[in-house]
Steps between C-alpha positions, in 0.01 A plus 500: 500500500637839407531736799522803275219749577468545126375145461297473819158616621487832686456321834789262440719782371445682830655205684829554318539875556826602671523432874635779723863444579743656742620417849346583833738791550377661176139438601549666840669796328217525249239520775684778679564688175134483396383604847722808479399573142131476584534714812414226750849551643599865522831686521656471843278209604672233703499143368470192722835359614644190333332254735161675481521532121595133462211392724246722321599380152567137591863504386826431682689771689784459250263577210363807681855621572604459136188680380563796733860511382385506137250777571775704672715455191215638288474803727140418587568458873764615745609326818619665821639339814431571868194485727282692255662341196350277235423500128301795362358592159727774362371857487503526119274198450173698487281389207554734209246607236785524248602138566135394485454669161819343369372160612158562341652592164715187516186284493279418203128580493434125510710462816320790671159360402596149614626626836181703544277200424686281751483771766130553426415130525657465846369831637145426377510154662613658830218757488234236432610284792543806725138597435392161635723502809522863612418625849426853625858531625634412156301782342644762736852386409426506126363856522824612669689410179283687249708818524857561625526617861577867557374827638190657337598714202842335476587370151605135504792389285467253213701256710254530792205442267668198342591346836147555635346342189730198535410464869128524410525202262708298747240573769227363270709182471526490881121537531460209257700295753672301225873467556553377144317794342681743731842356404414513129380860528816598691714332235316689225538830686872434501500416128312819415757686711540870443284499186194583706674808637450678166118527491496657847682804366165575331259667746194387305619140518546530879140619542370227270687240705355636825146490354540141378657390830199649682262314267691172556487548878125576486442180298709289740310648796169412330632146428428569131757271331410593142532875562826456695648300212378742233632814674836327567517412131440870423776601745767277346386584146539871578865442594571278199334741255690796648830315459416398143417860409826622657692227319346603167583867564859409583547321169456825303 
């Protein structure tokens, strides 16, 4: 039997797509890099020590030590000694709109659309399950992530909006009480990385996101699964469409 995808059915061809390679050290580094790039880890933030990091990720202390060493070599973290020492994200690691735009233009429209569809599928599934399992306490927490925190009249940064929007989706996954969906959504957030920083430089997009997040929360509170799924679909589509429009503009 030929294993070539060209001679196989679509389902069988999918079996023989490339498997992710790379050692555990590279995987640990990738997780830290993506967390920094997506803003989940911020400049100056302290990382767990080697033993804590190894325990959290299920790797050996040697692997954690090698990964931290590699990240230091890349300039992504710095390590200090003493009672208040440890490994910290370096100060120049703040997510950058310029880097995000460069990354966006390095993708094809098909890649952006495919990433958006995957993100949408997982987020919609989380919202549907969350609408079935939510409690009053869950709703209060969700509403706290509709807009960035700050004093009245204070203008929130694009980074604050993006981080709040990411926390809102992760909170929906928490309300769904599905560890698998939560892990998949977290992984996708990391894959999307800084790309989602770009739309939040657009004030109209920020307000649209807040309105859709409110509608999703209302639907989850009412245990209306169909409405929660539909509004979540609208939310992810808004991001994908904004990125596609920006990508098209950058090609000219």
